[in-house]
SEMAR-223636 format. One line per 2 residues: number of its first residue (from 1); their letters; for each residue y, x, z of C-alpha. Coordinates in steps of 0.02 Angstrom, whole numbers, plus 50000, padded with zeros to 5 digits. Last residue first. Layout:
BEGIN
NUM> a> Y,X,Z  ...
REM end
This chain:
BEGIN
90> sr> 49052,52380,51384  48976,52223,51457
88> ag> 49113,52196,51590  49246,52208,51451
86> mr> 49155,52069,51354  49151,51966,51514
84> ea> 49336,51992,51541  49373,51947,51357
82> kr> 49275,51790,51371  49365,51740,51532
80> ea> 49537,51779,51444  49489,51671,51292
78> tq> 49434,51528,51408  49599,51534,51498
76> ee> 49696,51534,51336  49603,51382,51280
74> re> 49633,51294,51445  49823,51327,51434
72> ar> 49825,51268,51249  49736,51109,51300
70> st> 49860,51081,51441  50010,51111,51326
68> lw> 49934,50993,51194  49913,50854,51321
66> lv> 50087,50880,51401  50173,50882,51225
64> lr> 50075,50728,51168  50120,50635,51332
62> gv> 50301,50679,51302  50300,50621,51119
60> fw> 50233,50447,51174  50099,50393,51056
58> rk> 50079,50249,50933  49944,50162,50844
56> rg> 49987,49998,50764  49938,49818,50804
54> av> 50095,49774,50884  50089,49925,50999
52> dl> 49915,49995,51031  49933,50149,51127
50> pp> 49855,50306,51056  49711,50403,51133
48> pl> 49751,50584,51185  49729,50716,51050
46> df> 49587,50842,51033  49474,50713,51112
44> ra> 49351,50726,50964  49387,50540,50917
42> vm> 49575,50573,50934  49565,50728,50825
40> nq> 49464,50626,50696  49597,50492,50695
38> vt> 49733,50626,50673  49630,50704,50532
36> re> 49620,50529,50449  49808,50518,50459
34> sc> 49820,50678,50356  49881,50842,50422
32> gl> 50038,50942,50442  50049,50914,50635
30> ig> 50222,50838,50622  50172,50738,50471
28> al> 50015,50674,50551  50115,50619,50703
26> tp> 50236,50522,50590  50094,50436,50497
24> ed> 50010,50394,50662  50164,50319,50748
22> il> 50288,50395,50858  50355,50326,51017
20> tr> 50498,50419,51099  50492,50428,51290
18> dp> 50485,50622,51290  50649,50631,51192
16> le> 50623,50712,51013  50694,50880,50952
14> af> 50562,50977,51049  50422,50890,50957
12> dr> 50487,50949,50787  50527,51119,50855
10> vi> 50354,51144,50931  50267,51082,50772
8> gc> 50376,51192,50665  50343,51351,50770
6> kv> 50157,51314,50757  50167,51295,50574
4> ee> 50270,51450,50547  50139,51547,50651
2> gm> 50003,51489,50538  50086,51544,50383
REM end
């Protein structure tokens, strides 16, 4: 199921132009979570801060893609370093 969700997120983002602005309910729908979870993710720096447009929180799709890609790369590097350290201990 997790893989289906990841593919759905990538597909949903890939279908939108980079300069598309999406609001919090739309982002929550794409991520498959609640608006409160999106707010918590922003507070934890798991998502970039939104723009305030007419009193509503909005994100550029391109910025979200870059942010999430960067985080994924860092997570991958961290996992590789941990694996190397574990291999060195054996």
